[in-house]
N, C-alpha and C positions, 0 to 999 in steps of 0.2 A: 788539393787540400785547401780548405777555407779556414781563416782564423780572424779573430778580433782581439785586440789588446785595448783594455781600458785602464790606464794607469791609476786614476784616482781610486779605483776599487781593487787594485792589484789583481785584476781579473784577466785571464786569457781563456778564450774559448777556441778550441780546435775541432773542426768537423762536428760541431754541436756539443762537445764535451767541455764543460766549464771547470776551471780550477781557480779558486780564490787563494790569495796569499802568495801569489807568484812574485818573485823578485823582479821589479820593474826598473831597477836602477839603470841608468844610462840613457833612458829615453828623454827626448826633449820635453821639458816641463810645460811647454805651451800646448802639448798634444792632449786632446780629449780622448780620441780613439784612433786606432789604425784598423782598417778593415781590408781583408784580402779575399777575393772570391775565387782564387785558383788561377786566374790569368792577369788580373789587374787589381788595383786597390785604391784606397782613398784615405787620406789623413784628415781628420776633423780636429779643429783647434778649439781650445778654451777661449771664452770671451776675455778681452783685455780687462784686467782688474780695475783700471782707472776709468776707462770709457765705456766698458760693456760691449764694445764693438768686437765682432768675431771675424777673423780672417776667413776668406773663402776656403772651402775644402781644396786639398791638393791631390791630384791624381798621381798614382805611382804605378810603375810597370816592372819594378824589381822588388821582390819581397825580401831579398837577402839581408838588408840591415835589420829586419825585424824577426828573423828566424831564431835569434838567441832567445826570444821570449817564447817561441814554440818549443824550443829545447827545455827551457825552464818549466814550461807547462808539463811536459812529459815527466820531468823529474818530480814535480809536485804530485802528479797523479800516481807515480810509482811510490812515493813516500806515503801518500794516503792509503794506498792498497796494502803496503807493508804494515802500517799501523792497524788497519782493519783486520789483518790476518793474525795479529798477535792474540794469544789466548787472553781472555778476560778473567780476572780473579773475582 
């Protein structure tokens, strides 16, 4: 499984399937994106608001802390599918 979390857009993409409006609460507010390629990943940080400096990307080898956002992605996709399946008047 591959995934990307972009907090500023409330966007989570899992295996190429995007979901906007995902609850991103709980993620470090300095994170611009978390990317996981199935075996390892990387955290990209936002620039410092005072200096504009950006911390170097941080390599991760455990996706566990970010799987909550994958679960929330699945819930959002299911919610959107249920809404789409409702009869329109």
